[in-house]
C-alpha positions as CSV (number, residue, x, y, z in Angstrom):
1,M,3.3,-9.9,31.7
2,S,2.1,-9.4,35.3
3,K,-1.1,-8.3,35.8
4,Y,-0.5,-6.6,39.7
5,V,2.1,-4.5,41.0
6,L,2.7,-4.8,44.7
7,D,4.7,-2.5,46.9
8,A,6.7,-3.6,50.1
9,S,3.8,-3.0,52.5
10,A,1.9,-6.2,50.5
11,L,5.3,-8.4,50.3
12,L,5.8,-7.6,54.1
13,A,2.0,-8.0,55.3
14,C,1.8,-11.3,53.5
15,L,5.4,-12.7,55.1
16,H,4.7,-11.6,58.9
17,S,1.0,-13.1,58.3
18,E,-0.6,-9.8,58.7
19,I,-4.2,-7.9,58.0
20,G,-4.7,-8.6,54.2
21,C,-2.0,-11.6,53.6
22,E,-5.0,-13.6,52.5
23,I,-5.5,-11.1,49.3
24,V,-2.1,-10.7,48.9
25,D,-1.6,-14.6,48.4
26,T,-4.3,-14.8,45.9
27,L,-2.7,-12.0,43.9
28,L,0.9,-13.3,44.2
29,P,1.1,-15.6,40.6
30,E,0.0,-13.0,38.7
31,S,2.0,-10.2,40.8
32,A,5.2,-8.1,39.7
33,I,7.6,-5.7,42.1
34,S,9.8,-2.7,41.3
35,T,13.5,-3.8,42.0
36,V,13.0,-0.9,45.1
37,N,10.6,-3.1,47.2
38,P,13.1,-6.5,47.5
39,S,14.8,-4.3,49.8
40,Q,12.9,-3.0,51.8
41,V,11.1,-6.0,52.4
42,I,14.6,-7.7,53.4
43,Q,15.2,-4.8,55.5
44,K,12.4,-5.3,57.1
45,S,11.9,-9.0,57.6
46,K,15.9,-9.3,58.6
47,Q,14.7,-7.3,61.4
48,K,12.6,-10.3,62.5
49,G,15.2,-12.5,62.1
50,I,14.4,-13.9,58.3
51,G,17.2,-14.4,56.4
52,T,17.7,-13.0,52.6
53,D,17.9,-16.0,51.0
54,T,14.6,-17.2,52.4
55,I,12.7,-14.1,51.0
56,V,14.2,-14.3,47.7
57,E,13.4,-18.2,47.4
58,G,9.8,-17.2,48.2
59,L,9.1,-15.2,46.0
60,Q,10.5,-17.0,43.0
61,I,8.8,-20.0,44.7
62,V,5.4,-18.1,44.2
63,G,6.3,-16.4,41.2
64,V,6.7,-13.0,41.8
65,E,8.6,-10.9,39.0
66,I,10.9,-8.8,40.0
67,D,10.5,-5.6,37.2
68,C,13.0,-3.1,36.8
69,T,11.1,-1.1,34.4
70,L,8.3,-0.4,37.1
71,H,8.4,2.7,39.4
72,N,7.4,3.5,42.8
């Protein structure tokens, strides 16, 4: 079970090296996100030219759990 729940803003900050990304980076291996958040992250990242496959693979690599029981 994950210790932290991240929202789309936290993931986007991490993906785009924005303020706070160093904190999010340390939490990723113990984090989960609601199933709603990946779609928001993918949409915003596509606007910056980052592909869907890159986002999904990145989440899998760092071990972020996508939990359909979490609600925003």
